[in-house]
C-alpha positions as CSV (number, residue, x, y, z in Angstrom):
1,M,0.0,-0.4,0.0
2,P,2.2,3.2,-1.6
3,W,0.0,5.0,1.7
4,L,1.2,3.7,4.7
5,V,4.2,3.3,6.8
6,H,4.8,0.4,8.8
7,G,7.6,-0.9,10.7
8,F,9.5,-3.0,13.2
9,S,12.7,-2.2,14.8
10,T,16.0,-4.7,15.4
11,R,18.4,-4.1,18.3
12,T,21.1,-3.9,16.0
13,G,22.2,0.0,13.7
14,G,22.0,2.3,16.3
15,V,24.4,4.0,18.8
16,S,23.7,3.1,22.4
17,R,26.7,1.4,24.1
18,V,24.9,-0.2,27.4
19,Y,23.0,-3.4,25.5
20,G,26.5,-4.6,23.7
21,G,27.9,-3.2,20.3
22,N,25.8,-0.3,18.2
23,A,22.1,-1.2,20.1
24,L,19.3,0.3,18.3
25,N,17.3,1.3,21.9
26,L,14.5,3.3,21.3
27,G,13.1,3.3,24.0
28,F,14.1,5.7,27.8
29,T,15.5,2.6,29.4
30,K,17.4,3.6,32.8
31,H,20.2,2.6,31.8
32,D,20.4,4.5,28.6
33,S,20.8,7.8,28.2
34,R,18.4,10.2,26.6
35,A,20.9,11.4,23.5
36,A,21.3,8.1,22.5
37,V,18.1,7.1,21.8
38,D,17.1,10.5,20.1
39,R,19.3,9.1,17.8
40,N,18.5,6.6,17.2
41,R,14.8,7.3,16.7
42,E,16.4,9.6,14.1
43,L,17.4,7.1,12.7
44,F,14.9,4.4,12.8
45,L,12.6,7.6,11.2
46,K,15.1,7.9,8.0
47,E,15.0,4.5,7.5
48,L,11.4,4.4,7.2
49,G,11.8,7.6,5.1
50,V,9.6,10.0,7.5
51,A,12.2,12.5,8.6
52,G,15.5,14.0,7.3
53,G,16.6,17.7,6.6
54,R,13.8,20.0,8.5
55,R,11.3,17.9,8.5
56,R,9.8,15.2,10.6
57,W,7.1,13.2,11.2
58,P,5.8,13.2,15.0
59,L,6.2,10.3,16.8
60,V,3.1,9.1,19.3
61,T,4.5,7.3,21.8
62,L,2.5,5.5,25.0
63,R,2.9,4.6,28.4
64,Q,2.3,1.0,28.7
65,I,0.8,-0.4,31.3
66,H,-0.3,-3.5,30.3
67,S,-3.9,-2.0,30.2
68,D,-6.7,-2.7,27.2
69,L,-6.7,1.0,27.0
70,I,-6.7,2.2,23.5
71,H,-6.1,6.1,22.3
72,Y,-7.7,8.2,19.1
73,V,-4.7,10.6,18.2
74,D,-4.8,13.4,15.5
75,H,-1.6,15.5,16.7
76,A,1.7,14.5,18.9
77,P,0.1,15.2,21.8
78,E,2.5,16.7,24.9
79,R,2.9,13.7,27.2
80,P,2.1,9.9,26.3
81,P,-1.1,8.7,27.4
82,A,-0.7,6.2,29.5
83,G,-2.4,3.1,27.7
84,D,-1.4,-0.1,24.5
85,G,-3.0,1.1,22.0
86,L,-3.5,4.4,19.6
87,I,-5.4,4.3,16.1
88,T,-5.4,7.5,13.8
89,D,-6.5,8.4,10.6
90,T,-4.5,11.4,10.1
91,P,-1.9,11.6,8.0
92,G,1.6,12.6,8.8
93,L,2.0,10.7,11.9
94,L,3.8,8.3,13.3
95,I,2.3,5.6,15.8
96,A,4.2,3.1,18.1
97,V,4.7,0.6,20.6
98,Q,7.3,0.1,22.1
99,T,8.8,-3.9,22.6
100,A,11.1,-6.4,24.4
101,D,9.0,-9.9,23.9
102,C,5.4,-8.9,24.4
103,L,3.9,-8.5,20.8
104,P,4.4,-5.1,18.5
105,V,0.6,-5.6,16.6
106,I,0.0,-3.4,13.8
107,V,-3.7,-3.6,11.8
108,V,-4.6,-1.1,8.2
109,D,-7.6,0.0,7.1
110,K,-7.1,-0.6,3.2
111,K,-10.1,1.2,2.2
112,R,-10.8,4.0,5.1
113,H,-6.7,4.8,5.2
114,A,-6.4,4.0,9.2
115,V,-4.0,2.5,11.0
116,G,-3.6,0.9,14.5
117,V,-0.7,-0.3,16.7
118,F,-0.9,-2.4,20.1
119,H,1.5,-3.8,22.9
120,A,0.0,-7.3,23.6
121,G,1.7,-9.3,26.4
122,W,-0.4,-11.7,28.3
123,R,-2.0,-9.3,30.0
124,G,-3.1,-7.1,27.2
125,T,-3.6,-10.3,25.2
126,V,-6.5,-11.5,28.5
127,K,-8.0,-8.3,28.1
128,R,-8.6,-8.8,24.4
129,I,-6.3,-5.5,23.4
130,V,-6.0,-6.3,20.2
131,E,-9.7,-7.6,19.4
132,K,-11.5,-4.2,21.4
133,G,-9.4,-2.4,18.9
134,V,-10.7,-3.4,15.9
135,G,-13.8,-2.2,17.8
136,A,-12.3,0.9,18.4
137,M,-11.4,1.2,14.7
138,R,-14.5,0.3,13.6
139,R,-16.6,2.7,16.1
140,H,-13.9,6.1,14.7
141,F,-13.4,5.4,11.6
142,G,-16.2,2.8,10.0
143,S,-13.9,0.2,9.6
144,D,-15.8,-3.1,8.2
145,P,-13.1,-5.6,9.3
146,R,-13.2,-7.4,5.7
147,N,-10.6,-4.6,5.0
148,L,-8.2,-4.7,7.9
149,V,-5.0,-6.4,6.9
150,A,-3.1,-6.9,10.3
151,A,1.1,-7.9,11.7
152,I,2.3,-9.1,14.5
153,G,5.8,-8.7,14.8
154,P,9.0,-10.0,16.7
155,G,8.0,-10.8,20.4
156,I,8.7,-14.1,22.2
157,Q,6.8,-16.9,20.8
158,G,5.1,-20.8,21.8
159,C,8.9,-22.1,22.2
160,C,10.3,-20.0,24.5
161,Y,7.1,-18.5,26.7
162,E,7.1,-19.6,29.9
163,V,4.4,-18.6,32.4
164,G,2.6,-19.8,35.5
165,E,-0.2,-21.8,35.9
166,E,-2.2,-18.5,36.9
167,V,-1.6,-17.5,33.6
168,R,-3.6,-20.1,32.3
169,A,-6.4,-19.8,34.3
170,R,-6.6,-16.3,33.4
171,F,-7.3,-17.4,29.7
172,E,-9.3,-20.3,30.4
173,A,-11.7,-18.1,32.3
174,Q,-11.7,-15.4,29.3
175,F,-11.6,-18.0,25.9
176,A,-13.3,-20.8,25.1
177,Y,-9.8,-21.8,23.5
178,G,-7.7,-20.7,26.6
179,A,-5.7,-24.3,27.3
180,S,-5.3,-24.9,23.9
181,L,-2.4,-22.3,23.4
182,F,-0.4,-24.0,26.3
183,R,1.8,-26.2,25.8
184,E,2.9,-28.7,28.6
185,V,6.9,-30.0,29.1
186,K,7.9,-32.8,31.4
187,Q,11.0,-31.2,33.6
188,S,13.8,-33.7,33.2
189,D,15.4,-35.8,36.0
190,P,18.2,-37.7,35.4
191,V,18.4,-40.1,38.4
192,R,14.4,-40.9,37.6
193,E,15.5,-41.5,34.5
194,K,18.2,-43.8,35.0
195,Y,16.4,-46.3,37.9
196,P,12.9,-45.5,37.4
197,L,11.8,-48.4,40.1
198,L,13.4,-46.9,42.8
199,F,11.2,-43.9,42.4
200,L,8.0,-46.8,41.4
201,T,8.1,-48.8,44.4
202,A,10.0,-46.5,46.8
203,R,9.1,-42.9,47.0
204,A,10.0,-40.9,49.9
205,P,8.9,-37.5,50.3
206,G,10.4,-35.0,48.5
207,H,9.9,-37.9,45.2
208,S,5.7,-36.0,44.5
209,E,5.8,-36.1,40.1
210,L,7.9,-33.5,38.7
211,P,6.6,-30.5,37.9
212,V,5.6,-29.1,34.5
213,K,6.8,-26.3,32.6
214,L,4.0,-24.4,30.4
215,F,4.1,-22.2,27.9
216,L,1.8,-20.0,26.1
217,D,1.7,-18.9,22.3
218,L,0.9,-15.4,22.7
219,V,1.0,-15.2,18.9
220,E,-2.0,-17.5,18.6
221,A,-3.7,-16.2,20.9
222,N,-4.2,-12.3,19.4
223,R,-4.1,-14.5,15.4
224,R,-7.9,-16.1,17.8
225,Q,-8.3,-12.5,18.4
226,L,-8.2,-10.7,14.9
227,G,-10.0,-13.7,14.1
228,D,-13.1,-13.6,15.9
229,A,-13.6,-9.8,15.7
230,G,-13.5,-10.1,12.0
231,V,-10.4,-10.1,10.5
232,A,-9.5,-12.9,7.7
233,A,-7.0,-15.3,8.2
234,K,-5.3,-14.6,4.8
235,N,-5.0,-11.2,6.3
236,I,-3.1,-12.1,8.8
237,D,0.8,-11.8,9.1
238,A,2.9,-13.6,11.5
239,S,6.1,-15.1,10.3
240,A,6.5,-18.7,12.3
241,A,6.6,-22.5,11.3
242,W,5.7,-25.5,12.7
243,K,8.3,-28.4,14.4
244,D,7.8,-31.0,16.5
245,G,4.4,-30.2,17.1
246,R,5.2,-26.1,18.4
247,R,6.3,-22.9,16.9
248,H,8.8,-22.0,15.4
249,S,9.7,-18.5,14.5
250,S,12.8,-15.8,13.5
251,Q,10.9,-13.6,15.2
252,C,11.1,-15.5,18.8
253,T,13.4,-11.9,21.2
254,A,14.3,-15.1,23.9
255,C,15.6,-17.0,20.7
256,N,17.4,-14.5,18.9
257,P,19.0,-12.1,21.6
258,N,21.7,-10.3,18.8
259,L,18.3,-9.8,16.3
260,F,16.0,-8.2,19.1
261,F,15.9,-6.8,22.3
262,S,14.3,-9.1,24.9
263,F,13.5,-8.9,28.5
264,R,13.8,-12.5,29.7
265,A,16.6,-13.6,27.5
266,D,18.7,-10.2,28.9
267,K,17.6,-10.7,32.1
268,G,16.0,-7.3,32.9
269,V,18.4,-5.3,31.4
270,T,17.5,-4.6,27.7
271,G,16.0,-1.8,25.4
272,R,13.5,-1.4,23.4
273,Q,11.9,-1.8,19.7
274,M,9.4,0.3,17.9
275,G,6.2,-1.4,16.3
276,V,5.1,1.6,14.2
277,A,2.6,3.4,11.4
278,G,1.4,5.7,9.6
279,I,-0.5,7.0,6.4
280,R,1.8,9.4,4.1
281,P,-0.1,12.6,2.8
282,P,-1.9,12.8,-0.1
283,D,0.7,13.4,-3.2
284,S,3.7,13.2,-1.0
285,P,5.7,10.0,-2.1
286,F,8.0,10.9,0.4
287,G,5.5,11.5,3.1
288,F,7.1,15.5,3.8
């Protein structure tokens, strides 16, 4: 779509030093300098073709709180609003969410020329952030879900996203298909595997069944929500493949810490990627 500007950043190609190498950290974290982040954002916007010389599209971000709050914007506010979704039909404005394992989701109305970006961690997902995002686009722009396309960007995948039983309980309470979003893996014990009869015949205290690791497929959860909101399956892009009964992806942030920031892989000391979308002004091929 020639009128659309959109993209997902990676961790490479920037000027930040605190996260190793030349990191493209786009979030104002406590570890990085504001000057470095400002420079990184300028580099990213130039790569998208919406900054250069004295002209630059306003970048609208959020104070993200793992909620289902979605804001319509037609200009850049003085301060980022609290919430986890932005929608706009105003040309020349770039809306963004920041992530470091959570999913960035972009939704585009091909007919109405409107866009939305959403931050979907497990908390936002269980609150139906993308499903409500489609609803917000229907209310504000008259969007028909049949005209919507969506892209689920880099985030932690089902291969790596270990969660607790309380998370499964929340999903099962909200979605009829909730149980299908989780994969169980029994933890291994070399001694038990070598001497199974010992544990069958003389189970002393402390030798109960081994705990189960639980993994959430956040991509599938958001794909299902987009589908429930009326977006056609063929219009939902989320690069992934299945192997041995589970999803593998080159876009898993935890599997690829050299390419993406990952809160889990980096043990909490990490930067932020962005998922962004915007609308080119009419008759302006370079966005200015």
